[in-house]
N, C-alpha and C positions, 0 to 999 in steps of 0.2 A: 566873571564867569561867563562871558560871552561863548559859545561853541565854534567849532572850526566847521562845521557841516550847515547848510541852509535849513531856514524853516522847513520848505518842501521836500526836502532829505529826511529831516527830522519826523515830519508827520509819515511820510511812507514807510519809515523804516519803525519807528517808532520808539524813538529814544527822548521823544518831548514828552516831560512829563507835567502833570498838574498838581503845584503847588499847594499847600495849604492854607487857610485864610491867614492874614497879617503875617505872610512867612517875611518880606521883606521889611514889616516896620521891627519883627524882632532882630533881623540882620541890622539895621539900623541903631536900633537900643545895646547891642553887642551880647544880645543873649544866645544868637546862632551867630558862628564867627566861619566864615566861608575861606578855604585856602585850598589854591590850585598847585598841585603838585602830585606827580608821577610816583612819588615813593617816599615812605616814612620809616621810622625807626622809633624804639621806643628808649627812655631815656628815665633817670631817678625822678623827675620833674613831672613826667606825662609822655608825649608826643614830640618828636623834631619831623619837620616837614621838609624835604628837598629845597634849596635855594630860600630858605628861611632861617635865620641866624636866632631867634629866641624859640625854645621849644612852647610847646601850646599843653598848660595844667590840664591833667585829664585824671580822674579816678577809675573812669571805666569806657574802655573803648569797643565799639561794635564794630565787627566785620559785615557791614553790609555790602558785599562787593558784588550780587547778583548770585544768578546760577548758571552753569554750563549744560544746558538741555540737551546740547548734541553728544554731550560725551555720556549723560543721562542712559539715551535711548541705546548707544554703544555696550555700555555695562550692561545691558535687560541679556544682552545674551553670551552663551559661552563660546559659537563657534565663531571661528575669525571671519569665516566668509561672508556674515549675517550683520557681523560689528562692524567690516570694513565699508559695506553699502548703505546701512541703516541710514546714518546722517550726511553721507557724501562726501564731499572732497570740501576743501578750504575756498577750493576756486566756484562751487557749483552751492545753490540753495539745499536743505534739505528736501530731499524730494520725496516728496508725499503727495499721494492725488486727493484733491479736496482737504489738503493740510490733515490728513488722518492716516492714508492707509497708505501705505511703500507698495508701489508695482507686483515688487518681485518678493513683498514679504505678507501676504493679503489676510493671513491668520493675526496679523498684529493692528488695531486701532490705537492712535495716538490721541487720544483727548487732552488739549488745553497746550499740545507747543507752540502754535503760533498765537498771535497777538490780536486785539482788536481794538476798537472803541468802545465795548462790553463782554469783558474775558467772560463772566459767570452767564450770561444769554448765549454768547456764541457755542460754549461748551455742552451748555443744554441741547442747543439746535443739533451740534455734533453728534450729541447722546443721542439724539431720535436717529438720526440720519443712522449710526450704528446698529441700533436694535432694530431698525425697518429692514435694513441690508441683512442680518442674522436673522431675520424674519422670513426671509426670501420675499421681500418686497421687490426688490431689484435686483442687478446681478450688474458687477464690474464690468468695465468695460475692458477689450483687450491690453494684455501688458504695454504692447507698442502704442496702442493710443491714450493709455493713461501716462507713459512717460513720455509722449507728445503734448499733454497738457501741463506735466510738469516743465519741461521745457519754456512752456509759452509763458510760467508763472516768472521761470527764472528772468527770464529775459525781463519781463515789465520791472522784477526787484533790481534788475542791476542798471536798468534803465532809469530808476527813480529813487530807488535809496543808495546808489552809487556803492561809497565803501562798506556800507550797511548791508550788503545785498543776504549776507547768511542769518539777518535778522529777519525770521518769518513775521510779516506784521501786513495785518488786513486795511488800517485806517483808513484806507485813500477809496477801497473799494467794496467795504464792508457790503452795501446792499447789492451790488453785485454780486458776490460771493455767497450770500444766503440766499439770493436768486437760484445760485447753481443749484445749493443742497435741496430747496423747496421741490425743484425742479427733477431731481433724481427719485424725489418720494413721493410724486407726481400729485407735488401742492400748487394751488394757483401762486406764483410769486408775487402777484400783486395782492397784498395787504389790507389797503386803504377801502372805505367805501364811497367808490363815484371814482372816476377817472381823472379831474383835476385834482382833487385829494391826491391820489396817485401819483400825480405829475408833479405838485408842487410841494406836497408836506414831508417834510423828514421822517425816516424811519425809525424804528424804537422798537425795545425789547418789546412793549405790550401791541405789537403789530403781528406777533408770533403768538401769542396768548391761544391754548387750545388747538393749537396745529394738530391736523390728523393726519395723516398719509391717503391720497386716496387708492385703494387698490382696483376699483373697475377698470 
């Protein structure tokens, strides 16, 4: 089950998974059977995989195939024009400023499309960002500036995620991204107590507890 992509590619694009405890112990026992196949078909005994002669006996089959987030974004709109631009094309990243707002559809905020090291935490921080924006705490930049920022993000994804650039993922620049949201809300992005702590200690959700936008 060795992937085709490198470890750095996997981290940058969010295709690296954290396995549950003793996963490979169960594989060794035969409780979990790994099959690497592009297609499968149902048969009387269960499931037959491409490239394997013997079927896998199964009573229940779960389609854990993931979700097409870009299609969900497109299906929000009845307008063909908006549906065609909200998710970009197959040759671009999904063009969301701050991974939240499409530069040309500022009335729509998308929470949770892109992944990070902690999805619950980053979704909460984005929600605060949207609430502060709606409350008049800051204004969005001009469309041109937002699109330039989106292009900068796209260049980063294509450089480090390679073939997986369509996957919006913040794993390798999570702290840099949260710094951007904090600055937009006029919050100090340095959340640690002390210069050395801010320089050397890792950041986590607890550092953003009781984050309050600064209106002064």
